[in-house]
MMTF fields as JSON, N, C-alpha, C and O atoms, coordinates in Angstrom:
{
  "mmtfVersion": "1.0.0",
  "mmtfProducer": "UNKNOWN",
  "numBonds": 355,
  "numAtoms": 356,
  "numGroups": 89,
  "numChains": 1,
  "numModels": 1,
  "chainsPerModel": [1],
  "groupsPerChain": [89],
  "chainIdList": ["A"],
  "bondAtomList": [4, 2, 8, 6, 12, 10, 16, 14, 20, 18, 24, 22, 28, 26, 32, 30, 36, 34, 40, 38, 44, 42, 48, 46, 52, 50, 56, 54, 60, 58, 64, 62, 68, 66, 72, 70, 76, 74, 80, 78, 84, 82, 88, 86, 92, 90, 96, 94, 100, 98, 104, 102, 108, 106, 112, 110, 116, 114, 120, 118, 124, 122, 128, 126, 132, 130, 136, 134, 140, 138, 144, 142, 148, 146, 152, 150, 156, 154, 160, 158, 164, 162, 168, 166, 172, 170, 176, 174, 180, 178, 184, 182, 188, 186, 192, 190, 196, 194, 200, 198, 204, 202, 208, 206, 212, 210, 216, 214, 220, 218, 224, 222, 228, 226, 232, 230, 236, 234, 240, 238, 244, 242, 248, 246, 252, 250, 256, 254, 260, 258, 264, 262, 268, 266, 272, 270, 276, 274, 280, 278, 284, 282, 288, 286, 292, 290, 296, 294, 300, 298, 304, 302, 308, 306, 312, 310, 316, 314, 320, 318, 324, 322, 328, 326, 332, 330, 336, 334, 340, 338, 344, 342, 348, 346, 352, 350],
  "bondOrderList": [1, 1, 1, 1, 1, 1, 1, 1, 1, 1, 1, 1, 1, 1, 1, 1, 1, 1, 1, 1, 1, 1, 1, 1, 1, 1, 1, 1, 1, 1, 1, 1, 1, 1, 1, 1, 1, 1, 1, 1, 1, 1, 1, 1, 1, 1, 1, 1, 1, 1, 1, 1, 1, 1, 1, 1, 1, 1, 1, 1, 1, 1, 1, 1, 1, 1, 1, 1, 1, 1, 1, 1, 1, 1, 1, 1, 1, 1, 1, 1, 1, 1, 1, 1, 1, 1, 1, 1],
  "groupList": [{"groupName": "UNK", "atomNameList": ["N", "CA", "C", "O"], "elementList": ["N", "C", "C", "O"], "formalChargeList": [0, 0, 0, 0], "bondAtomList": [1, 0, 2, 1, 3, 2], "bondOrderList": [1, 1, 2], "singleLetterCode": "X", "chemCompType": "L-PEPTIDE LINKING"}],
  "groupTypeList": [0, 0, 0, 0, 0, 0, 0, 0, 0, 0, 0, 0, 0, 0, 0, 0, 0, 0, 0, 0, 0, 0, 0, 0, 0, 0, 0, 0, 0, 0, 0, 0, 0, 0, 0, 0, 0, 0, 0, 0, 0, 0, 0, 0, 0, 0, 0, 0, 0, 0, 0, 0, 0, 0, 0, 0, 0, 0, 0, 0, 0, 0, 0, 0, 0, 0, 0, 0, 0, 0, 0, 0, 0, 0, 0, 0, 0, 0, 0, 0, 0, 0, 0, 0, 0, 0, 0, 0, 0],
  "groupIdList": [1, 2, 3, 4, 5, 6, 7, 8, 9, 10, 11, 12, 13, 14, 15, 16, 17, 18, 19, 20, 21, 22, 23, 24, 25, 26, 27, 28, 29, 30, 31, 32, 33, 34, 35, 36, 37, 38, 39, 40, 41, 42, 43, 44, 45, 46, 47, 48, 49, 50, 51, 52, 53, 54, 55, 56, 57, 58, 59, 60, 61, 62, 63, 64, 65, 66, 67, 68, 69, 70, 71, 72, 73, 74, 75, 76, 77, 78, 79, 80, 81, 82, 83, 84, 85, 86, 87, 88, 89],
  "secStructList": [7, 7, 7, 7, 7, 7, 7, 7, 2, 2, 2, 2, 2, 2, 2, 2, 2, 2, 2, 2, 2, 2, 7, 7, 1, 6, 6, 7, 2, 2, 2, 2, 2, 2, 2, 2, 7, 2, 2, 2, 2, 2, 2, 2, 2, 2, 2, 2, 2, 2, 2, 2, 6, 6, 6, 1, 7, 2, 2, 2, 2, 2, 2, 2, 2, 2, 6, 6, 1, 2, 2, 2, 2, 2, 2, 2, 2, 2, 2, 2, 2, 2, 2, 2, 2, 2, 2, 6, 7],
  "xCoordList": [10.056, 8.828, 7.739, 7.934, 6.601, 5.486, 4.655, 4.085, 4.596, 3.795, 2.354, 2.082, 1.428, 0.012, -0.563, -0.834, -0.743, -1.436, -2.461, -2.12, -3.702, -4.758, -4.969, -5.298, -4.769, -5.085, -6.169, -6.179, -7.076, -8.014, -7.225, -6.173, -7.738, -7.037, -6.718, -5.656, -7.643, -7.404, -6.189, -5.404, -6.031, -4.893, -3.608, -2.582, -3.676, -2.502, -2.061, -0.865, -3.008, -2.665, -2.034, -1.091, -2.535, -1.933, -0.505, 0.378, -0.279, 1.074, 2.002, 3.097, 1.556, 2.389, 2.603, 3.693, 1.568, 1.705, 2.731, 3.559, 2.676, 3.625, 5.029, 5.983, 5.162, 6.479, 7.077, 8.269, 6.251, 6.733, 7.143, 8.156, 6.367, 6.656, 7.987, 8.752, 8.257, 9.48, 10.674, 11.79, 10.449, 11.528, 12.522, 12.253, 13.666, 14.699, 15.78, 16.785, 15.557, 16.517, 16.236, 15.09, 17.248, 17.079, 16.435, 15.863, 16.523, 15.988, 14.605, 14.086, 14.008, 12.68, 12.667, 11.646, 13.799, 13.962, 12.948, 12.381, 12.72, 11.805, 10.373, 9.657, 9.967, 8.622, 8.515, 7.489, 9.57, 9.561, 9.405, 8.685, 10.067, 9.947, 8.502, 7.958, 7.887, 6.489, 5.562, 4.586, 5.853, 5.026, 5.106, 4.117, 6.273, 6.451, 5.612, 5.08, 5.494, 4.711, 4.178, 4.763, 3.07, 2.532, 2.159, 2.318, 1.669, 1.271, 2.48, 2.434, 3.554, 4.765, 5.346, 5.813, 5.319, 5.827, 5.004, 5.557, 3.68, 2.799, 3.061, 3.156, 3.179, 3.461, 4.807, 4.944, 5.798, 7.111, 7.022, 7.606, 6.286, 6.132, 5.42, 5.842, 4.352, 3.606, 4.441, 4.358, 5.241, 6.13, 7.148, 7.431, 7.705, 8.663, 7.994, 8.57, 6.776, 6.047, 5.801, 6.008, 5.363, 5.102, 6.361, 6.316, 7.485, 8.747, 9.221, 9.744, 9.034, 9.586, 8.693, 9.169, 7.414, 6.504, 6.948, 6.795, 7.483, 7.879, 8.997, 9.162, 9.768, 10.933, 10.929, 11.868, 9.894, 9.889, 9.267, 8.886, 9.182, 8.68, 7.205, 6.466, 6.808, 5.404, 4.523, 3.353, 5.066, 4.283, 3.821, 2.643, 4.721, 4.337, 3.363, 2.383, 3.627, 2.731, 1.332, 0.345, 1.243, -0.044, -0.731, -1.938, 0.034, -0.517, -1.098, -2.213, -0.364, -0.85, -2.07, -3.027, -2.043, -3.172, -4.445, -5.542, -4.3, -5.477, -6.184, -7.336, -5.534, -6.177, -7.44, -8.276, -7.598, -8.792, -9.929, -11.029, -9.694, -10.751, -11.835, -11.543, -13.077, -14.218, -14.123, -14.39, -13.749, -13.718, -12.702, -12.951, -11.563, -10.549, -10.957, -10.703, -11.59, -12.088, -13.201, -13.27, -14.071, -15.143, -14.547, -14.982, -13.567, -12.904, -12.273, -12.367, -11.635, -10.995, -12.031, -11.83, -13.132, -14.198, -14.773, -15.055, -14.943, -15.467, -14.509, -14.943, -13.215, -12.227, -12.234, -12.149, -12.336, -12.37, -13.638, -13.589, -14.764, -16.027, -15.962, -16.399, -15.425, -15.281, -14.367, -14.634, -13.301, -12.362, -13.018, -12.82, -13.788, -14.474, -15.527, -15.703, -16.233, -17.267, -16.641, -17.199, -15.484, -14.791, -14.322, -14.359, -13.884, -13.376, -14.486, -14.235, -15.703, -16.829, -17.618, -18.606, -17.205, -17.956, -17.25, -17.755],
  "yCoordList": [10.65, 11.331, 10.905, 10.934, 10.512, 10.064, 11.265, 11.972, 11.483, 12.571, 12.112, 10.92, 13.061, 12.722, 12.901, 14.022, 11.805, 11.758, 10.658, 9.513, 11.002, 10.035, 9.151, 9.623, 7.874, 6.856, 5.984, 5.759, 5.491, 4.503, 3.335, 2.956, 2.781, 1.683, 0.531, -0.083, 0.237, -0.855, -0.563, -1.464, 0.686, 1.082, 1.025, 0.529, 1.533, 1.492, 0.052, -0.241, -0.834, -2.236, -2.867, -3.649, -2.542, -3.064, -2.562, -3.314, -1.295, -0.737, -1.534, -1.926, -1.769, -2.506, -3.949, -4.495, -4.569, -5.946, -6.023, -6.933, -5.076, -5.062, -4.788, -5.443, -3.817, -3.496, -4.703, -4.982, -5.415, -6.605, -7.688, -8.361, -7.852, -8.88, -8.631, -9.563, -7.368, -7.068, -6.779, -6.598, -6.735, -6.398, -7.544, -8.562, -7.362, -8.381, -8.067, -8.77, -7.007, -6.675, -7.532, -7.902, -7.833, -8.699, -7.969, -8.599, -6.656, -5.894, -5.298, -4.545, -5.622, -5.112, -3.624, -2.958, -3.107, -1.675, -1.128, -0.056, -1.847, -1.348, -1.254, -0.3, -2.228, -2.182, -1.037, -0.361, -0.816, 0.286, 1.627, 2.504, 1.784, 3.025, 3.205, 4.306, 2.141, 2.213, 2.518, 3.251, 1.966, 2.216, 3.672, 4.235, 4.28, 5.667, 6.631, 7.608, 6.36, 7.237, 6.426, 6.449, 5.712, 4.865, 5.64, 5.125, 6.859, 7.642, 7.977, 7.838, 8.414, 8.737, 7.492, 7.55, 6.361, 5.117, 4.714, 4.281, 4.858, 4.519, 5.418, 4.933, 6.712, 7.638, 7.321, 7.349, 7.021, 6.655, 5.412, 5.368, 4.403, 3.182, 3.469, 2.991, 4.242, 4.548, 5.375, 5.177, 6.295, 7.077, 6.173, 6.34, 5.205, 4.266, 3.419, 3.194, 2.947, 2.156, 2.991, 2.518, 4.222, 5.116, 5.308, 5.262, 5.523, 5.743, 4.484, 4.555, 3.327, 2.077, 1.373, 0.517, 1.714, 0.978, 0.885, -0.176, 1.937, 1.808, 0.807, 0.34, 0.473, -0.39, -1.684, -2.472, -1.915, -3.108, -4.301, -4.241, -5.36, -6.615, -6.534, -5.685, -7.416, -7.507, -7.874, -7.494, -8.604, -9.009, -7.797, -7.701, -6.875, -5.682, -4.839, -4.326, -4.696, -3.929, -4.529, -3.802, -5.833, -6.521, -6.341, -6.105, -6.452, -6.293, -4.897, -4.751, -3.881, -2.508, -2.288, -1.63, -2.822, -2.652, -3.287, -2.773, -4.402, -5.087, -4.301, -4.599, -3.31, -2.55, -1.848, -1.48, -1.656, -0.999, -1.964, -1.529, -3.25, -4.231, -4.113, -3.913, -4.239, -4.078, -4.952, -4.48, -6.212, -7.117, -6.667, -6.807, -6.13, -5.669, -4.352, -4.132, -3.48, -2.233, -2.502, -1.848, -3.46, -3.82, -4.33, -3.935, -5.196, -5.736, -4.604, -4.592, -3.664, -2.541, -1.665, -1.247, -1.385, -0.573, -1.256, -0.601, -2.569, -3.318, -3.241, -3.053, -3.385, -3.298, -1.911, -1.779, -0.881, 0.473, 0.719, 1.36, 0.212, 0.359, -0.346, 0.205, -1.547, -2.282, -1.544, -1.475, -1.0, -0.263, 0.98, 1.291, 1.687, 2.89, 2.537, 3.256, 1.43, 0.996, 0.667, 1.011, 0.002, -0.322, 0.941, 1.021, 1.92, 3.15, 3.96, 4.695, 3.818, 4.582, 3.817, 4.332, 2.596, 1.832, 1.794, 1.191],
  "zCoordList": [14.054, 14.4, 13.421, 12.206, 13.962, 13.136, 12.704, 13.534, 11.398, 10.864, 10.766, 10.622, 10.843, 10.842, 9.439, 9.009, 8.743, 7.463, 7.606, 7.903, 7.397, 7.645, 6.415, 5.327, 6.63, 5.634, 6.234, 7.444, 5.416, 5.954, 6.549, 6.033, 7.622, 8.301, 7.351, 7.451, 6.424, 5.474, 4.598, 4.302, 4.186, 3.353, 4.175, 3.709, 5.389, 6.256, 6.508, 6.497, 6.731, 6.965, 5.73, 5.854, 4.545, 3.313, 3.143, 2.73, 3.461, 3.396, 4.312, 3.91, 5.542, 6.488, 6.057, 6.228, 5.498, 5.009, 3.88, 3.851, 2.958, 1.839, 2.352, 1.933, 3.26, 3.814, 4.525, 4.391, 5.278, 5.972, 4.975, 5.166, 3.927, 2.926, 2.226, 1.979, 1.909, 1.162, 2.061, 1.573, 3.372, 4.3, 4.406, 5.043, 3.776, 3.803, 4.842, 4.939, 5.611, 6.659, 7.89, 8.148, 8.62, 9.797, 10.963, 11.852, 10.964, 12.086, 11.809, 12.633, 10.672, 10.354, 10.048, 10.214, 9.602, 9.352, 8.346, 8.56, 7.269, 6.234, 6.757, 6.452, 7.529, 8.102, 9.102, 9.164, 9.886, 10.851, 10.143, 10.621, 9.023, 8.246, 7.783, 7.86, 7.31, 6.862, 8.036, 7.876, 9.207, 10.384, 10.822, 11.291, 10.674, 11.089, 10.26, 10.788, 8.97, 8.107, 6.922, 5.839, 7.129, 6.072, 4.805, 3.698, 4.957, 3.781, 2.918, 1.695, 3.552, 2.795, 2.138, 1.0, 2.85, 2.297, 1.073, 0.062, 1.17, 0.055, -1.147, -2.275, -0.916, -2.018, -2.65, -3.873, -1.824, -2.345, -3.229, -4.312, -2.758, -3.542, -4.87, -5.923, -4.81, -6.039, -7.012, -8.224, -6.489, -7.362, -8.047, -9.234, -7.294, -7.893, -8.967, -10.031, -8.691, -9.683, -10.93, -12.047, -10.745, -11.878, -12.718, -13.947, -12.034, -12.741, -13.46, -14.572, -12.814, -13.345, -14.357, -15.103, -14.398, -15.27, -16.727, -17.333, -17.305, -18.712, -18.97, -20.097, -17.934, -18.165, -17.365, -17.468, -16.575, -15.73, -16.432, -17.601, -15.693, -16.238, -16.601, -16.103, -17.458, -17.858, -16.672, -16.631, -15.713, -14.547, -13.752, -13.407, -13.458, -12.715, -13.527, -12.987, -14.803, -15.67, -15.643, -15.525, -15.749, -15.725, -14.371, -14.311, -13.293, -11.947, -11.767, -11.265, -12.166, -12.034, -12.939, -12.531, -14.14, -15.062, -14.51, -14.728, -13.797, -13.251, -12.164, -11.849, -11.583, -10.511, -10.981, -10.156, -12.262, -12.802, -13.088, -13.429, -12.959, -13.219, -12.152, -10.973, -12.577, -11.678, -10.433, -9.328, -10.594, -9.441, -8.393, -7.196, -8.828, -7.885, -7.234, -6.05, -8.014, -7.437, -6.435, -5.394, -6.741, -5.812, -4.5, -3.418, -4.601, -3.405, -2.591, -1.364, -3.269, -2.579, -1.888, -0.748, -2.566, -1.97, -0.728, 0.276, -0.807, 0.346, 1.536, 2.673, 1.278, 2.354, 2.985, 4.206, 2.154, 2.676, 3.496, 4.546, 3.016, 3.745, 5.094, 6.105, 5.116, 6.371, 7.332, 8.532, 6.803, 7.639, 8.219, 9.394, 7.424, 7.893, 8.924, 9.907, 8.704, 9.659, 11.012, 12.054, 11.0, 12.252, 12.959, 14.187, 12.191, 12.779, 13.457, 14.412, 12.955, 13.498, 14.541, 15.065, 14.856, 15.863, 17.2, 18.147]
}
């Protein structure tokens, strides 16, 4: 059953893209789970990242730290704005 949690379309698409990228199952099970409830999948992923950050590789730590850089935040804001504009047109 698909629960109703509203995510901007750009965020939902990123969730699905990530789920598809990491889906190593032959039947696309992981992507299907993300499609059923993208918000829950995103929260689950962020909770795992939060829990694992103290002990994971420097690469993941660096990747998460970069999310605060102005250029990445600007890109994210632009994607969200474009997604909102499409939703209202």
